[in-house]
Each structure stands twice: as C-alpha cells, then as structure tokens.
C-alpha positions as CSV (number, residue, x, y, z in Angstrom):
1,M,92.8,118.0,124.4
2,A,95.1,118.2,127.5
3,G,98.6,118.7,126.4
4,T,102.3,117.9,127.7
5,Y,103.2,118.1,131.2
6,T,106.7,118.6,133.2
7,E,107.6,115.7,135.4
8,G,107.1,116.5,139.2
9,I,104.4,119.2,138.4
10,S,100.9,118.7,138.7
11,K,98.1,119.8,136.1
12,V,94.8,121.8,137.5
13,L,92.2,120.8,135.3
14,S,91.2,117.2,134.7
15,G,92.5,115.6,131.8
16,V,94.9,112.7,130.2
17,Y,98.4,114.4,130.0
18,T,101.1,113.0,127.5
19,L,104.7,113.5,127.9
20,I,106.3,113.2,124.6
21,K,110.1,112.4,124.5
22,A,112.1,110.6,122.1
23,A,112.3,107.6,124.2
24,V,109.2,107.8,126.3
25,T,106.1,108.3,124.4
26,V,102.5,106.9,124.1
27,I,100.8,106.3,120.6
28,I,97.6,105.4,119.1
29,Q,95.9,106.1,115.6
30,G,92.7,108.1,114.9
31,A,90.9,110.4,112.3
32,R,93.4,112.4,110.2
33,G,93.0,114.5,107.0
34,T,91.6,117.8,108.3
35,V,93.2,120.9,106.8
36,A,92.3,124.5,107.4
37,Y,92.7,127.7,105.5
38,P,91.9,131.3,105.4
39,F,91.0,133.2,102.5
40,T,89.0,136.1,100.6
41,S,86.1,135.8,98.6
42,D,83.3,137.2,96.9
43,W,80.9,135.0,98.4
44,G,80.1,132.7,101.2
45,P,79.5,133.0,105.1
46,V,82.2,135.3,106.8
47,N,84.5,135.0,109.4
48,T,83.4,131.3,110.5
49,L,84.9,128.0,109.8
50,K,83.0,125.7,107.5
51,K,83.6,122.0,107.5
52,I,83.7,121.1,103.6
53,S,84.3,117.6,102.3
54,Q,84.0,117.9,98.6
55,A,85.7,120.2,96.0
56,N,82.4,121.1,94.4
57,E,80.9,122.1,97.6
58,F,84.0,124.6,98.2
59,K,83.5,125.8,94.7
60,A,79.7,126.3,95.1
61,L,79.9,128.0,98.7
62,Y,82.8,130.4,97.8
63,N,82.2,130.9,94.1
64,A,85.9,129.7,94.0
65,D,86.4,128.6,90.3
66,K,85.2,132.5,89.4
67,T,86.2,134.8,91.9
68,A,89.5,136.7,91.5
69,L,90.2,136.6,95.4
70,T,92.2,134.1,97.4
71,A,89.5,131.4,97.5
72,A,90.5,130.5,93.9
73,K,94.3,129.8,95.3
74,I,92.4,127.6,98.0
75,Y,90.3,125.6,95.1
76,K,93.2,125.3,92.9
77,H,95.8,123.7,95.4
78,A,94.2,122.3,98.3
79,Y,92.1,119.6,96.6
80,N,95.1,118.5,94.7
81,G,96.7,117.3,98.1
82,K,93.4,115.2,98.6
83,P,92.2,116.4,102.1
84,Y,89.6,114.4,103.8
85,N,87.9,117.4,105.3
86,L,88.6,121.1,104.6
87,L,87.6,123.8,107.1
88,G,87.3,127.1,105.4
89,Y,87.3,130.6,106.9
90,R,86.4,133.3,104.5
91,M,87.8,136.5,106.1
92,A,86.1,139.7,105.9
93,T,86.6,143.1,107.4
94,A,83.9,145.3,109.0
95,T,83.4,147.1,105.4
96,A,81.9,143.8,104.0
97,A,78.4,144.4,103.1
98,K,75.4,142.8,101.1
99,G,74.3,144.0,98.0
100,T,70.6,145.3,97.8
101,C,68.0,145.6,94.9
102,T,64.4,147.0,95.3
103,L,61.9,145.9,92.8
104,K,59.0,148.3,92.3
105,D,55.3,147.5,91.0
106,D,53.7,149.5,88.2
107,S,52.8,152.3,90.6
108,N,56.6,152.7,91.4
109,A,55.9,151.5,95.1
110,T,58.0,149.0,96.8
111,S,57.0,145.1,95.8
112,I,60.1,143.3,96.9
113,A,63.3,144.1,98.5
114,L,66.2,142.0,98.0
115,E,69.7,141.3,99.5
116,T,72.6,139.2,98.4
117,L,72.6,135.8,100.7
118,Y,76.3,137.0,101.8
119,P,78.3,140.1,101.9
120,S,79.5,140.4,98.2
121,A,80.1,143.2,95.4
122,R,79.1,140.2,92.7
123,S,77.5,142.2,89.9
124,F,73.9,140.7,90.3
125,S,70.8,142.2,88.6
126,A,67.0,141.2,89.0
127,V,65.1,140.5,85.8
128,V,61.5,140.4,86.2
129,K,59.2,139.0,83.5
130,V,55.5,137.8,82.8
131,G,55.1,134.0,84.0
132,V,53.6,131.5,81.7
133,S,50.7,131.4,84.3
134,G,50.0,135.1,84.2
135,G,51.9,135.9,87.6
136,K,55.8,136.9,87.5
137,V,59.3,135.4,87.0
138,I,62.1,136.7,88.8
139,Q,65.7,136.0,87.5
140,I,69.1,136.5,89.4
141,V,71.6,137.3,86.8
142,E,75.2,137.7,86.8
143,N,77.3,139.0,83.8
144,G,74.6,137.8,81.6
145,V,74.2,134.1,83.1
146,V,71.0,133.3,85.1
147,L,71.8,132.0,88.3
148,M,68.4,131.1,89.5
149,E,64.7,131.8,88.4
150,V,61.4,131.4,90.4
151,E,57.9,132.0,89.4
152,G,55.0,132.9,91.4
153,S,51.4,134.4,90.9
154,T,51.4,136.2,94.3
155,V,54.0,138.2,96.0
156,A,53.8,135.7,99.0
157,A,54.6,132.8,96.7
158,L,57.7,134.8,95.2
159,V,59.0,135.8,98.6
160,S,58.6,132.2,99.8
161,L,60.7,131.0,96.5
162,L,63.2,133.6,97.1
163,N,63.9,133.1,100.5
164,A,64.6,129.4,99.9
165,S,67.2,130.1,97.2
166,D,71.2,129.9,97.3
167,Y,71.5,133.9,96.3
168,V,69.3,136.2,97.7
169,R,66.8,136.9,100.5
170,V,63.8,139.2,101.0
171,T,64.1,142.2,103.2
172,G,61.7,144.2,104.9
173,T,57.7,144.1,104.6
174,P,56.9,143.2,100.7
175,G,54.3,145.4,99.1
176,A,50.8,144.1,97.9
177,N,51.4,144.3,94.4
178,L,53.5,142.1,92.2
179,P,57.0,143.6,90.7
180,A,56.8,145.5,87.5
181,N,58.8,144.0,84.6
182,T,62.2,144.9,84.4
183,A,65.3,144.1,82.0
184,G,67.7,144.3,85.1
185,T,67.7,146.0,88.1
186,A,71.2,146.1,89.4
187,F,72.1,145.3,93.0
188,A,74.1,148.0,94.7
189,G,76.0,148.9,97.9
190,G,77.7,145.4,98.3
191,N,81.4,144.9,99.5
192,N,83.4,141.9,99.8
193,G,85.5,143.1,102.8
194,S,88.6,141.5,101.1
195,S,91.3,144.3,102.2
196,V,92.1,142.1,104.9
197,T,95.1,142.6,107.4
198,A,96.8,140.9,110.5
199,T,93.5,141.3,112.3
200,E,91.7,139.0,110.0
201,Y,94.3,136.2,110.1
202,A,94.3,136.6,113.9
203,A,90.8,136.1,114.3
204,F,91.2,133.0,111.8
205,L,93.6,131.6,114.4
206,D,91.3,132.1,117.2
207,A,88.6,130.0,115.6
208,L,91.1,127.5,114.6
209,E,92.2,127.1,118.1
210,A,88.4,127.0,119.4
211,D,87.6,124.2,117.0
212,A,90.7,122.2,117.6
213,T,89.9,119.5,114.8
214,S,92.8,120.4,112.2
215,N,95.6,118.5,111.6
216,A,97.3,121.1,109.4
217,F,96.8,124.7,108.3
218,A,98.2,127.1,105.5
219,L,97.3,130.6,104.7
220,D,96.2,131.8,101.3
221,G,99.6,132.4,99.5
222,V,100.6,135.5,101.9
223,T,104.2,136.2,102.3
224,D,103.9,139.0,105.0
225,T,106.7,138.3,107.6
226,G,104.4,139.7,110.4
227,I,101.5,137.6,109.6
228,L,103.5,134.2,109.2
229,A,105.6,135.3,112.8
230,T,102.1,135.4,114.1
231,C,101.4,131.9,112.9
232,D,104.9,130.5,114.0
233,A,104.1,131.8,117.6
234,F,100.7,130.4,117.6
235,V,102.0,126.8,116.7
236,K,104.6,127.1,119.2
237,R,101.9,128.1,122.0
238,V,99.1,125.6,121.0
239,R,101.2,122.6,120.5
240,P,102.3,122.4,124.1
241,E,98.8,122.9,125.2
242,G,97.4,119.9,123.3
243,F,96.3,121.4,119.8
244,Y,98.8,119.3,117.7
245,V,98.3,121.4,114.5
246,T,101.2,121.8,111.8
247,F,101.6,125.1,110.1
248,V,102.9,125.1,106.3
249,K,104.1,128.2,105.1
250,G,106.5,129.5,102.0
251,G,107.9,132.5,100.4
252,P,107.7,134.5,97.2
253,N,108.9,133.9,93.8
254,T,112.3,135.3,94.7
255,W,112.9,132.0,96.4
256,D,113.3,130.3,93.3
257,S,116.9,130.6,92.9
258,D,120.0,129.7,94.6
259,A,120.3,133.0,96.7
260,G,116.6,132.6,97.4
261,L,116.9,129.2,98.7
262,D,119.6,130.6,101.3
263,L,116.6,132.9,102.4
264,A,114.4,130.1,102.6
265,I,116.7,128.0,104.7
266,A,117.1,131.0,107.0
267,T,113.4,131.2,107.6
268,S,113.1,127.5,108.2
269,K,116.1,127.6,111.0
270,A,114.3,130.4,112.5
271,S,110.9,128.5,112.8
272,N,113.0,125.2,114.1
273,N,109.9,123.3,115.1
274,R,108.4,120.2,114.0
275,G,105.0,122.1,114.0
276,I,106.1,124.3,111.5
277,I,106.9,123.3,107.5
278,N,108.4,125.6,105.4
279,V,108.3,125.4,101.4
280,G,111.3,126.5,99.7
281,N,110.6,126.8,95.9
282,G,107.3,126.9,93.7
283,V,106.2,125.1,90.6
284,D,104.3,125.9,87.4
285,G,104.6,129.4,87.9
286,Y,103.1,129.3,91.6
287,T,105.3,130.8,94.5
288,A,106.4,128.6,97.5
289,A,103.6,130.3,99.5
290,E,101.0,129.3,97.3
291,M,102.3,125.6,97.1
292,A,102.3,125.6,100.9
293,I,98.6,125.3,100.3
294,F,98.9,122.1,98.6
295,I,101.5,120.7,101.1
296,A,99.4,121.5,104.0
297,A,96.7,119.2,102.5
298,R,99.1,116.5,101.8
299,V,100.6,116.6,105.4
300,A,97.0,116.3,106.9
301,A,95.9,113.6,104.6
302,V,99.0,111.2,104.2
303,A,98.7,107.8,106.0
304,L,100.8,107.4,109.1
305,N,102.8,104.6,107.3
306,R,103.8,106.6,104.4
307,T,106.1,109.1,103.8
308,L,106.0,112.3,101.6
309,T,109.6,112.0,100.4
310,D,109.8,111.2,96.5
311,E,105.8,111.5,96.3
312,V,105.0,112.5,92.8
313,V,102.7,115.7,92.8
314,P,100.2,116.7,90.1
315,Y,102.1,119.8,88.9
316,T,104.3,119.6,85.3
317,A,107.4,121.7,86.3
318,V,109.5,123.4,89.1
319,N,110.0,126.9,88.8
320,Y,113.9,126.8,89.4
321,K,116.0,123.6,89.3
322,F,118.2,123.3,92.3
323,K,121.6,121.3,92.4
324,K,122.5,118.3,94.3
325,S,124.2,120.4,96.7
326,D,121.2,122.8,97.0
327,R,118.9,120.0,97.8
328,I,121.3,118.7,100.7
329,A,121.3,122.2,102.0
330,A,117.5,122.2,101.8
331,K,117.3,119.1,104.0
332,L,119.7,120.0,106.5
333,G,118.2,123.1,106.8
334,G,114.6,121.9,107.3
335,T,113.4,123.2,104.0
336,L,110.8,121.2,101.7
337,I,111.6,121.8,98.3
338,F,110.2,120.3,94.7
339,V,112.4,118.5,92.3
340,M,112.2,117.1,88.7
341,D,112.7,113.3,88.4
342,G,112.4,113.0,84.5
343,D,109.2,114.4,83.5
344,N,107.5,114.2,87.1
345,V,107.6,116.7,89.9
346,E,108.2,115.4,93.3
347,I,108.8,116.3,97.0
348,D,112.4,116.0,97.7
349,E,112.6,115.3,101.3
350,G,109.5,115.2,103.7
351,V,111.2,117.5,106.3
352,N,109.9,120.0,108.8
353,S,111.7,123.1,110.0
354,L,113.2,121.2,113.3
355,T,116.9,121.5,112.7
356,T,118.1,121.9,116.1
357,P,116.1,119.7,118.4
358,A,115.0,120.8,122.0
359,D,115.4,119.0,125.1
360,G,113.3,115.5,124.5
361,E,113.7,115.7,120.8
362,T,115.8,114.1,118.4
363,V,116.5,114.8,114.6
364,E,114.3,112.0,113.7
365,F,111.5,114.7,114.7
366,G,112.6,116.6,111.6
367,K,110.7,114.2,109.4
368,I,107.2,114.8,108.5
369,R,106.3,111.1,108.7
370,V,107.5,110.7,112.4
371,S,106.2,114.1,113.6
372,N,102.8,113.1,112.0
373,A,102.6,109.7,113.9
374,Y,103.8,111.2,117.2
375,D,100.8,114.1,116.7
376,S,98.0,111.6,115.7
377,I,99.3,109.0,118.4
378,T,99.4,111.6,121.3
379,K,96.1,113.2,120.2
380,D,94.2,110.0,120.0
381,L,95.4,108.4,123.3
382,E,94.5,111.4,125.1
383,A,91.1,111.3,123.9
384,F,90.9,107.6,124.7
385,G,92.3,108.2,128.2
386,E,89.4,111.0,128.6
387,A,86.8,108.6,127.6
388,Y,88.3,105.7,129.8
389,K,88.5,107.7,133.1
390,R,84.9,108.9,133.2
391,D,83.6,105.7,134.9
392,K,87.0,104.5,136.4
393,S,88.3,104.4,139.8
394,N,92.0,105.4,140.2
395,T,93.3,102.0,141.6
396,P,96.3,100.0,140.6
397,E,93.9,97.4,139.1
398,A,92.4,100.1,137.0
399,R,95.6,101.4,135.7
400,E,96.7,98.1,134.8
401,L,93.6,97.4,132.6
402,Y,94.0,100.9,131.2
403,A,97.6,100.0,130.2
404,A,96.6,96.6,128.9
405,A,94.0,98.2,126.9
406,V,96.3,100.6,125.2
407,E,98.9,97.9,124.5
408,T,96.3,95.6,122.6
409,D,93.6,97.9,121.1
410,Y,96.0,100.7,120.1
411,L,99.8,99.9,119.8
412,Q,99.3,96.4,118.5
413,P,97.3,97.7,115.4
414,L,99.7,100.4,114.9
415,A,102.6,97.7,114.6
416,Q,100.6,95.6,112.2
417,Q,100.1,98.6,110.0
418,E,103.8,99.4,110.3
419,V,103.4,102.9,111.8
420,I,105.7,101.6,115.0
421,Q,107.9,98.7,115.1
422,T,107.5,95.5,117.5
423,G,108.8,95.9,120.8
424,Y,106.6,98.5,122.2
425,F,105.0,98.7,125.8
426,Y,102.6,100.8,127.8
427,K,102.4,100.6,131.7
428,P,101.9,102.6,134.9
429,D,104.9,104.8,135.2
430,P,107.2,103.4,138.2
431,D,108.3,107.2,138.8
432,Y,104.8,107.7,140.1
433,H,103.2,104.4,141.1
434,G,105.1,101.3,142.7
435,K,107.0,100.6,145.7
436,N,109.8,103.3,145.5
437,P,108.0,106.2,143.3
438,I,110.2,109.2,142.7
439,Y,107.5,111.4,142.6
440,K,104.1,111.2,144.6
441,A,101.0,111.3,142.5
442,K,97.8,113.0,143.7
443,I,94.9,111.0,144.5
444,D,93.3,111.8,141.3
445,E,96.4,111.4,138.9
446,A,97.6,108.4,137.0
447,F,101.0,108.4,135.1
448,F,101.8,105.9,132.5
449,Y,105.0,105.2,130.7
450,G,105.3,104.1,127.2
451,D,108.2,103.1,124.6
452,I,107.7,102.8,121.0
453,T,110.2,103.2,117.8
454,P,108.3,104.8,114.6
455,V,108.9,102.9,111.3
456,D,110.6,105.1,108.9
457,S,110.4,105.0,105.3
458,M,113.3,103.3,103.3
459,E,114.6,106.7,101.8
460,R,118.2,105.6,101.2
461,I,119.3,102.5,100.0
462,Y,123.1,101.6,100.1
463,Q,124.6,98.6,98.3
464,K,127.9,96.8,97.8
465,I,128.2,94.8,94.5
466,G,130.8,92.2,94.3
467,T,132.5,91.1,91.2
468,Q,134.7,88.0,90.3
469,F,136.3,87.6,87.1
C-alpha cells in the first residue's frame, strides 16, 4: 500500500507509487469482495476484526439471528449482497463484562466457577443433574433452550469439557467435589457494552486502516451526522495514502420523500468523493442507512466488468416511489436510489457521490463500475510492483521488463474480460527516464506511464427507427 504521488516530488518510504489520472493510469485485477462492518451484539469477540466467510459462521459467532442489537442488521443485509469475505467488528464499551456463575458442592463450597466466553448479558443459567454413569451433567441453558451439555465423573473431566465449549470457561481453582444438583443457577454481572459512541466507531476505523484489506465498509444503520462525517474524513485521508476503500452510508426514514431526497442529494454533494456512496432511500421498511449495509457488500463483490445499474435486488418494495425527475436529480446529485421495475426492486443508477470532479478526475469517476476498476487496478499493480522490485536492479532493461510484464500479465487479461478497452499501454515514464526527462528520478526510483480506457456498461440505448409506406 503506497498511495498516490505528486509529479516532481519524491517519496520517503520505499514503495511503488501510482499516479491516478483520467488519462494517465495503471490497472490490474486482483482479489475483491471483502466488506467490513462495525456493530453491537450480545455475543462474540469485542473490539477486534474477525474475517468471516459464511453467513452461518457470522450467525453463530455473534448470535446474529437472535440478538436485538445491530449485528442482526448486518446479518440481514450484508449477506444479501453476497460478499466473499466479511470483516466483523463487534463494538463494546469499557462497561462490557462477562457473566459469571458459581456452582456449589453439597457442602455449599465452590465446586466450579464459570464465566461466559465473551462479554455478554445473555440470560444463561447452569443446570446440574446426575449423569447416567453416576457423575454429573452440566447444561448451559438460555430461555429454556439447552445450548450445550457436558458429562463427567470428576471435576477435572468436567472442567476440561467446559473449557472446550463454545459458551463458557472455568475461572479460578475448581473445588475438590462435584457440583450439587441445581435446577438452574443464573449467570450474573454480564454487560454487552452496547451503548457505543463515536469513540467506538473511531476505534473501528483504526482497526480497518491497520488491516487495510477491505474493499468497502458501511456502518450498522447509524445516521449520526458526526459519526458519518468522521467516516467521510477517514476515506478522504486514507485513499490518497493507498487504502482504496469505499464507504457506503445512508440516511433516516425521512429521506423516503421528495423533500427527503433533496436532503440526501445535499449530503452526497457535501461528500463529493468517488470513495463515498450515499444511499438515498430505503426498501421494505428499512432505512437508507440500513440499506447501505447491503450496497456496501454489492460494491465490494460486484465483478469489475459488471455494473450495479438496473441490478435486481432481493427485496420486495421501495419505501417511496420517486418520479422520473427525482431519479434524474438523484443521479446528477451523486445519490444511489432504489426503484421499482414491475414487481422487482432495482438499483437505479450505480453512482457514487462524486459530482464535482477534482483535478485529474472526470465525471466518469462518478460511476461505481469505473471507480471500482481504478481502485482494484491501482491497488493490485502496486502490490505487483512491490514484489517485482525486491530482486531487481533499477536499470533501463529492468524497467522495460517490468512494463512488458504489466502489459502482458495484467492489462491484456483485463481487456479480454472487458474491464478495459484494447489500445492500452504501459511503459517507463519519459518525463523521468529517457534522453530529455522533465524531472530527475533518484537512483532508487522508477516511474511508469500507462494509458487505459475503462469499458463501461451499455446503460442507455438510443434508437432511430425509419418507417416507409
């Protein structure tokens, strides 16, 4: 991860730096499909990123199908977007605590002390019964449902089995005697730590930046303007540094109206960055902010040679149907909205919030497909350069070989897959290398010049039809 550079100014750290411009760019294809989310829950590891591939794994790790906290929103919407990998981050405050339970023996002395595996206020209780072999059975029960059961004839055997479970751990030094029978000893003192603030969201962003593998991220349906502004600023800082991540956000249910769309468009224009996508309306009763969870997964997972425009999504109805003039305003205002096409819900236009291009950008960067291609291209070519430079001298011959490898091994496949058009090239930059360079490259620097044209989707078809009588 090296980032962009300014012509004529050298970098300090070693690395392969890419200058991204509308007409001067470099591209490759690599692994995509990783989306990240922060959320609250009553189960799972806290304040750390966990890579999860399958929905069932997320459900089990974070109790996502049963919790009333925001992990349920991630479980509902993220996997509708079909990400290849999900980075989950359960936020928790300093009040988070594990629930505890002490099982006594027949003399009322401590036999086994238990705590929940994760900080949690889940209503666990421990049931102790006589085992079929004469030992003891310990069950962990939640709301009448037996979550787990172990059986052993000695305290040591029970401790070993409990410590291998998915729900509890033994604390302290166990007693000498087996626990006495009990119909249910409740766990107490647990706290989910779910009253999160901007502090916890900022910690998520720190973890996201340190990991630097996600293609996109969204929050857990939050609409707090201060937190969203922090995420906007984060994206605008890390992208030039080489972390090409896309942030997807949305607003409250009040956006599901004509006046609300005006607010959504104003929010998009304030962001004005191709790395920020603003969802302008909701579906099936979910807010635009909640639907940002779904869109983030789609942005991360969609193939580089495919568009999100007109994509049918797995929901049943939009919360509010916008007129054609509203749809035009949304597109021009860099706001992604959902529309109905017959009985189907579709993404209307696959746009990001870029409406006023900066130097080196064009309006085409406002399309998610184009932006995704440039992000993936830049990130992966930097990685390729990092690997290539390790054992190569900085000679004209080595630079020519590197450029030829990029064209043959990376650009050619992209053209074949209709990510870029034919006519591409990649070569040593004559502004730095050659007979009459404009800038003087240092002895350890190599600069390259590339030219590509992305392939966009056929989103608008115009026809002239003649008639003769």
